[in-house]
C-alpha positions, 0 to 999 in steps of 0.5 A, spaced: 473 572 428 468 573 435 466 565 435 473 563 435 475 567 441 469 565 444 471 558 443 478 559 446 475 562 452 470 557 453 476 552 452 480 555 458 474 556 463 472 548 462 475 544 468 472 537 466 479 535 464 482 538 470 477 534 475 479 527 472 486 528 472 486 530 480 482 524 481 487 520 477 493 523 481 489 521 487 488 514 485 496 513 484 497 516 490 493 511 494 496 505 490 503 508 492 501 508 499 498 501 499 504 498 495 509 501 500 505 499 506 504 492 504 512 492 503 513 494 510 508 490 513 510 484 509 517 483 511 515 484 518 510 478 517 515 474 514 519 474 520 514 473 525 511 467 521 519 464 521 520 465 528 513 462 530 515 456 525 521 455 529 517 455 536 514 449 533 520 445 531 520 448 524 527 449 521 526 457 521 532 458 526 529 464 529 527 466 536 520 464 539 516 471 540 511 467 544 511 464 551 509 456 550 503 453 554 505 449 559 506 441 557 507 444 550 514 442 547 517 446 542 
């Protein structure tokens, strides 16, 4: 009977699994932050490249976000 109680107490005090779960949760949070950042940044980059393409005569139809150098025709 005494060994069973000791085993239960040792199991309750063991924190190895908790540390692994914490690292797992941290990795998930970092992955979510990266995914959210890529989604937000991706939309802005897509618009920027569409606008730049319009400056060089592409069919983007956007406005030119940069001033063209003298002698360069859009």
